[in-house]
C-alpha positions in Angstrom: 210.8 65.0 -82.6 210.3 68.5 -84.0 212.0 68.1 -87.4 214.8 65.9 -88.6 217.6 67.9 -87.1 216.1 68.9 -83.8 216.7 66.9 -80.6 213.8 68.5 -78.6 210.3 67.0 -78.1 207.8 69.1 -80.0 205.2 68.4 -77.3 207.0 69.1 -74.0 210.3 70.7 -75.2 212.4 68.0 -73.4 215.9 67.5 -74.8 216.8 64.1 -75.9 220.5 63.5 -75.7 223.5 62.3 -73.6 224.9 64.1 -70.6 228.0 66.0 -71.7 226.8 66.6 -75.2 224.3 69.4 -74.5 224.0 72.2 -77.0 224.9 74.9 -74.4 226.9 75.2 -71.2 223.7 76.3 -69.4 221.9 73.0 -70.4 224.9 71.0 -69.1 225.0 72.8 -65.8 221.2 72.3 -65.3 221.5 68.6 -66.0 224.4 68.3 -63.6 222.5 70.1 -60.9 219.7 67.6 -61.4 222.1 64.7 -61.0 223.6 66.1 -57.8 220.2 66.9 -56.4 219.7 63.1 -56.3 223.2 62.6 -54.8 222.3 65.1 -52.1 219.0 63.4 -51.4 220.6 60.1 -50.5 223.7 61.5 -48.9 223.9 61.3 -45.1 223.6 64.7 -43.4 227.2 64.2 -42.2 228.4 63.1 -45.6 230.9 64.7 -48.0 230.9 64.9 -51.8 234.0 65.1 -53.9 233.7 66.3 -57.6 236.5 66.0 -60.1 235.6 68.1 -63.1 237.6 69.6 -65.9 237.1 72.7 -68.0 236.9 73.1 -71.8 237.5 75.8 -74.4 234.9 77.2 -76.8 235.9 76.1 -80.2 234.5 74.5 -83.3 234.7 70.8 -84.1 237.9 69.9 -86.1 237.9 73.3 -87.7 234.3 73.2 -88.8 231.5 75.3 -87.6 229.0 73.6 -85.3 226.1 74.2 -87.6 227.8 72.1 -90.3 228.1 69.1 -87.9 225.2 66.6 -88.1 224.9 63.0 -87.0 228.1 63.1 -85.0 227.9 61.4 -81.6 231.6 61.3 -80.8 232.7 62.5 -77.4 235.9 63.9 -75.7 238.0 65.4 -78.5 235.3 65.5 -81.1 232.3 67.2 -79.6 229.4 67.6 -82.0 228.5 71.1 -80.8 230.7 73.9 -79.5 229.9 75.4 -76.0 229.5 78.9 -77.5 226.8 81.5 -77.0 226.1 84.6 -75.0 229.3 86.0 -73.6 231.4 83.0 -74.5 233.6 83.7 -77.4 235.9 81.5 -79.5 238.9 80.3 -77.6 237.3 81.3 -74.3 237.8 79.2 -71.2 234.2 78.2 -70.4 234.7 78.1 -66.6 232.4 75.2 -66.3 233.6 74.0 -62.9 233.1 77.4 -61.4 229.7 77.8 -62.9 228.7 74.3 -61.7 229.8 75.1 -58.2 227.9 78.3 -58.1 224.8 76.5 -59.3 225.2 73.7 -56.7 225.8 76.3 -54.0 222.5 78.0 -55.0 220.8 74.7 -54.9 221.7 74.1 -51.2 225.2 72.6 -51.2 228.0 73.9 -49.0 231.1 74.4 -51.2 233.9 73.9 -48.7 237.1 73.7 -50.6 238.8 73.6 -54.0 241.8 71.3 -54.3 244.2 71.2 -57.2 245.5 68.0 -58.5 248.9 68.8 -60.0 249.9 66.3 -62.6 253.6 65.5 -62.8 253.1 63.9 -66.2 250.5 66.0 -68.0 249.5 65.4 -71.7 251.7 67.6 -73.9 249.9 70.3 -75.8 250.7 71.9 -79.1 249.0 75.2 -78.2 251.2 78.3 -78.7 249.3 81.1 -76.9 248.6 79.7 -73.4 250.2 77.3 -70.9 249.8 73.6 -71.1 247.2 72.3 -68.7 248.8 70.3 -65.9 246.1 70.2 -63.3 242.5 69.3 -62.5 240.2 70.6 -59.8 238.7 68.5 -57.0 235.8 70.3 -55.2 234.7 69.3 -51.7 231.0 69.8 -51.0 228.9 69.1 -47.9 225.2 68.5 -47.4 225.2 70.3 -44.0 227.2 72.9 -42.2 228.5 70.2 -39.8 229.9 67.1 -41.5 232.4 64.3 -41.0 236.0 65.0 -41.8 238.8 62.8 -40.5 241.9 65.0 -40.6 244.0 62.3 -39.0 243.0 59.8 -41.6 245.6 61.2 -44.0 248.6 63.2 -43.1 251.2 64.8 -45.4 255.0 64.7 -45.0 255.8 67.7 -42.8 258.5 70.0 -44.2 260.1 72.9 -42.3 262.7 74.6 -44.4 265.5 72.1 -44.9 264.2 69.9 -42.2 261.9 67.0 -43.0 259.8 65.5 -40.3 258.7 62.0 -41.4 255.4 60.6 -40.2 256.0 57.0 -39.0 253.4 54.4 -38.3 253.2 53.4 -34.6 251.8 50.1 -33.4 248.6 50.4 -31.4 246.0 48.0 -30.3 243.9 49.0 -33.4 246.5 47.7 -35.9 244.1 44.9 -36.9 241.7 47.5 -38.1 244.3 49.3 -40.2 244.4 52.2 -37.8 247.7 53.6 -36.7 248.9 56.4 -34.6 251.7 58.6 -35.9 254.8 60.3 -34.5 257.5 62.5 -35.8 260.8 64.0 -34.7 260.4 67.4 -33.1 263.0 70.2 -32.9 262.7 73.3 -30.8 263.2 75.7 -33.8 260.0 74.5 -35.4 257.7 75.2 -32.5 254.3 76.3 -33.6 254.8 74.9 -37.1 252.2 72.1 -37.0 254.6 69.7 -35.2 252.1 66.8 -35.3 252.5 63.4 -36.9 252.9 64.8 -40.3 251.0 68.0 -41.4 247.4 68.4 -42.2 246.4 67.7 -45.8 247.0 70.7 -48.1 244.8 71.8 -51.0 247.5 71.1 -53.7 247.9 67.4 -54.4 250.9 66.3 -56.6 251.0 62.9 -58.1 251.0 61.4 -61.6 248.2 60.1 -63.8 247.8 56.3 -63.8 247.4 54.2 -67.0 244.6 51.7 -67.1 245.0 48.4 -68.9 241.7 46.5 -68.7 243.2 43.4 -70.4 244.7 42.5 -66.9 241.2 41.4 -65.8 239.9 40.0 -69.1 238.0 43.0 -70.4 238.2 44.2 -74.0 236.8 47.7 -73.2 239.3 50.5 -72.6 238.7 53.6 -70.6 241.0 56.4 -71.5 239.9 59.0 -69.0 240.1 57.0 -65.7 241.5 59.0 -62.8 244.3 57.5 -60.7 243.6 55.5 -57.5 245.6 58.0 -55.5 243.0 60.6 -56.1 240.3 58.3 -54.7 242.4 57.3 -51.8 242.9 60.8 -50.5 239.2 61.6 -50.7 238.3 58.3 -49.1 240.5 58.5 -46.1 239.4 62.0 -45.0 235.8 61.8 -46.1 234.7 58.4 -44.7 235.2 56.8 -41.3 237.8 54.0 -41.1 235.8 52.4 -38.3 232.5 52.5 -40.0 229.0 54.0 -39.6 226.1 53.3 -37.3 224.2 50.3 -38.4 220.9 52.1 -37.6 221.2 55.8 -38.5 224.3 55.6 -40.6 226.1 58.3 -38.6 230.0 57.9 -39.0 232.1 56.9 -36.0 234.7 59.5 -35.0 238.4 59.0 -34.3 239.7 59.8 -30.9 243.3 61.1 -30.8 245.3 61.8 -27.7 249.0 62.5 -27.0 251.0 59.6 -25.6 251.8 59.5 -21.9 255.4 60.3 -22.5 254.7 63.2 -24.8 252.0 64.6 -22.5 254.7 65.2 -19.8 256.0 68.1 -21.8 252.6 69.8 -22.0 251.5 72.6 -19.6 248.6 72.4 -17.2 246.1 72.5 -20.1 247.4 69.2 -21.5 248.6 70.9 -24.7 245.3 72.5 -25.7 247.2 75.7 -26.6 249.7 73.8 -28.6 247.1 72.5 -30.9 245.9 76.0 -31.6 249.0 78.2 -32.0 252.1 76.4 -30.8 252.0 77.5 -27.2 252.7 74.9 -24.6 255.9 73.7 -26.3 258.2 76.1 -24.3 259.4 73.1 -22.2 260.6 71.2 -25.2 264.1 70.5 -26.2 265.7 69.1 -29.3 264.9 65.4 -29.6 261.5 65.4 -28.0 259.2 63.0 -29.8 255.9 64.5 -30.8 253.6 61.4 -30.3 249.9 61.4 -31.0 247.9 58.1 -31.0 244.5 56.9 -32.1 243.1 55.7 -28.8 239.7 54.6 -30.0 236.5 55.4 -31.9 233.3 56.9 -30.6 229.8 57.0 -32.2 228.3 60.3 -33.3 224.8 59.1 -32.3 223.0 57.4 -29.4 221.6 54.4 -31.3 223.9 51.9 -29.5 224.1 49.9 -32.8 227.1 48.1 -34.1 229.2 49.7 -36.7 229.0 48.6 -40.4 231.4 49.7 -43.2 231.2 53.2 -44.5 229.3 53.4 -47.8 230.7 55.2 -50.9 228.6 56.2 -53.9 229.9 57.0 -57.4 227.2 58.2 -59.8 229.7 58.2 -62.7 231.3 54.8 -62.1 233.1 54.3 -65.4 235.9 51.8 -64.8 235.1 51.5 -61.1 238.3 53.1 -59.8 236.4 54.4 -56.8 234.9 51.0 -56.1 238.3 49.3 -56.2 239.9 51.7 -53.7 236.8 51.7 -51.5 236.8 47.9 -51.2 240.5 47.9 -50.6 240.0 50.1 -47.6 237.0 48.0 -46.3 234.3 50.4 -47.4 231.1 49.3 -49.2 230.5 50.7 -52.7 227.6 51.5 -55.0 228.4 52.5 -58.6 226.1 53.9 -61.3 226.9 54.5 -64.9 225.0 55.2 -68.1 226.9 52.5 -70.0 226.0 48.9 -69.7 229.3 47.9 -71.3 231.2 49.7 -68.6 229.2 48.3 -65.7 228.7 44.8 -67.0 232.2 44.2 -68.4 234.8 46.7 -67.4 233.7 47.7 -63.9 232.4 44.3 -62.8 235.5 42.4 -64.0 237.9 44.9 -62.5 236.2 44.7 -59.1 236.1 40.9 -59.2 239.8 40.9 -60.0 240.6 43.3 -57.1 238.7 41.1 -54.7 240.5 38.0 -55.7 244.0 39.6 -55.8 246.6 37.8 -53.7 247.2 40.8 -51.4 243.6 41.0 -50.4 241.9 39.3 -47.5 238.4 37.9 -47.9 235.7 40.3 -46.7 233.0 39.4 -44.3 229.4 39.6 -45.4 228.0 43.1 -45.0 224.6 44.4 -44.1 222.3 45.1 -47.0 222.0 48.7 -48.3 219.1 50.6 -46.6 216.1 51.6 -48.6 216.8 55.3 -48.1 220.1 54.9 -50.1 218.5 53.3 -53.2 218.2 55.6 -56.3 214.9 55.1 -58.3 215.3 53.8 -61.8 
């Protein structure tokens, strides 16, 4: 190293440190772009990437200037260096999520949506000159212009003024695959207001944080920044196929949704095509008509004629394996990566083993091995 206090190689200039503890915002963004370049390399062309990332404020460490801090490797609250420099001033919001998304967009990603996770139980803040933070961002990125998205995999409770249309599970022949059609009560006054089985997923998600007690599965390591399982569940149900992926090319199978025979009688000659677009076709409806859509099957997105295998979920920042627990619960396969051997060998592994042996779980069938193209080099 070049000197006692420097963390850069004097030969090649490489920085020696840990992700998240860079000396500047620009260095952190560059390292994150490198990480997601590898994610993009192994992601299927129809795959989707969800990124949950928080922002930070430019400040000193515990009231001290950054230049006075040496030998401090603490993270989260006590960062050894402040993200200041250039146009970033003290107390500035660094806009790290926005800067990262712009950098990923320039590197080839499609930035498709920005969702807001609204926390109903945020951590109180003693700050007096700005609002208390009560949300986090979830960014949705795609590798290609056309990608897999199962809008029927997750529906929200449909609300129309004072009326509440409740999405109700409906028995179908695919119940043994945990796939259900949905229906909801329809009233003539709400024509054209998305009268399907619940409404399409919105970009504001409201649910609480979830405490994590690792002692339940025999681990002594605590993770104080784990996100809730509900956050993973939402991303999983819309971003992966419930039926699975092609066993040869890994293309996801697509859900086929049709109106029931009884409900189709109320459509016009175009079988309700206009109704799906702008509410037309419902002029024959009267109060009490049941809007009934059903999952009638699944179709491959390729011509390989291979059997379906479970969808595969990758989390390059595995941590406590919340993503893995939810993925396995919904019969997806999971690959987790983390920089900490303690997290992987103790916390994550024990938590997954505990979830697989929980009383409410059914034993899973042996799965096909991970293809070589999905293996990250060490």
